Steps between C-alpha positions, in 0.01 A plus 500: 500500500708178502635593843150546632390162364806331650439672834135380500608146410758500774239628746261217403784255534577618853137499602466140377803390699433390857757458772463253782720588794625244753486719808609258777335711763352231719635428844771231525530514875655190655249456784715237676812723469719205387667690222798733506516607138349456153707531185451421132689324225358606169587222258260595219664482157266772370402778743219618273175339621324531169170597332160354439205589274230703666148557373629815341871515418746320722627518854827473680595395855777667698627517856434837674868484597709292267806504721377193683829418675471826691119510521447154656727558806350846548150365472586240763655761733190718486292217650754319721756574765716208396549367854496131410777260388394406148644658184243434225617516140250521215598399145285636224568259208230592248227758452328564171152570362370384161191409301407137454200314362420204722406176325122467440453874562432757222615805693853618583590509867745736664752307705784557738776245558675542834769292660637604837681307772603572859793385708619517857863615502739390775858619436583378154230228492151530356197289594197491267186625666254493213436564128214647300518400135168572329296679236234744604203526259281798428162451326453823293123458524511551875720811532523846350883497495712191456824663602350645824361153584832331436711761676275477813526117498879521459516733796278266705716196412828664600342641818347168611815316403715722722261474792498120476882485471537633852337188650526213257711202585833475317638220284765310690777497237696819468627662181854647493508869411686431174213264391209727589424589139488129417307401815241287312759282330691479829198384704310290249764227510371395843141443388470119498146509372634588155666160472345254253311304767285615795436317825137411564325648800359815650707819522376760748718789375730609222821428696421133548393461138822662372701272733285204404406418862128391510322533837509180704162344574304722255298357211204606278197293421299505179138420422386253229533771235864548586451844659695598814250510782691504829842501656608314807785513741508134600130454583412862576323699223673831431403778258608458138605866509790399729660328198726683257563222252403138479701251288358169384670260257753768425239762404470817705178683581495853637229602745302808387168668598334273236657181626812305394625581151754287319842651467674470167863574429707658223837673473369790718396272786164381635168665400127451527233607258272744674359859501538794728127484570547144640813562701421839651161506668373802689488480875180571690627845572545571132880493497718279291651191658876541484608185680761490772704789397333588832680231693843434636767714664820609330642565848489127570810289471644475147421156366136505605407471130187602312200325650168380361341840545714663239415255225127530455551757224623784707470854371375408160144632541547831321336632184209359300391152613461355153325168441747417219672167561878521465818321617560615858850417616595392846795715602798265542638701787190603696214279379273794418296540183668672204281624215663569163185625324 
């Protein structure tokens, strides 16, 4: 009798447990044929992705094939002939799912933290292409399975990130092979914007802001209420959306879809206070705006540097577009939006 009861309890346990599988089935074809290979460095400290609470029981997320170092090159080869010149290296630094109650919310959200970077490898030198360092949010009121929602979004992020890495411009400074695992510490030393004082002026892209080189002839005018109303290049009016950051009296303001927001700074770097709903509007076609992960060419000369297109919040428009206001960090290497909640 006890064995029957235990069997029934175990059966109930299994039926309450949901599995979300990261399939990675989408096409990652390099349409420009710039790439020659795609490999992976898996630097996750914990290879278990984790569990979240479902409406009934709990759920777990797993890769369909957990041997990612073999799977990623094979996945690439299935969609590409590898006739280009560029060796692309992915670095998966963090991937985990968990429950978290957002401030001012009574419900528990399912969340996925993912941090992934890509590099162009030339001999024993690595050049940063881009990074995605964000939290994906699932609202349990809007889906029947949290783990399936999160696993699909994780798959979408990795797929879109790979596609964009074929054509994004690269950061000019290289990283020696023996420093690749410490690439952030190695590169961040060159970001002059993290110094105590900022130069006043208009910065049209992330590169010039990090180098502290404001655009010559550009300035922004305010109305009587102190709001930014127009930008000029000498006497010609140009769109405010051409600006990346404006600095006045040492204070920096980041341009966003809701206008310029003041940038604050702590030990993690610069951040603005905003929500996903504000920063990631839907396009007229219904798709999510993902910034200029769509722009640039890896095949261009090394040293071209990340341009203004890749710093409007690239690739962060995944998951539930919550209206919750949080600290949104400005990635110190790419200029993109990094959500921690």
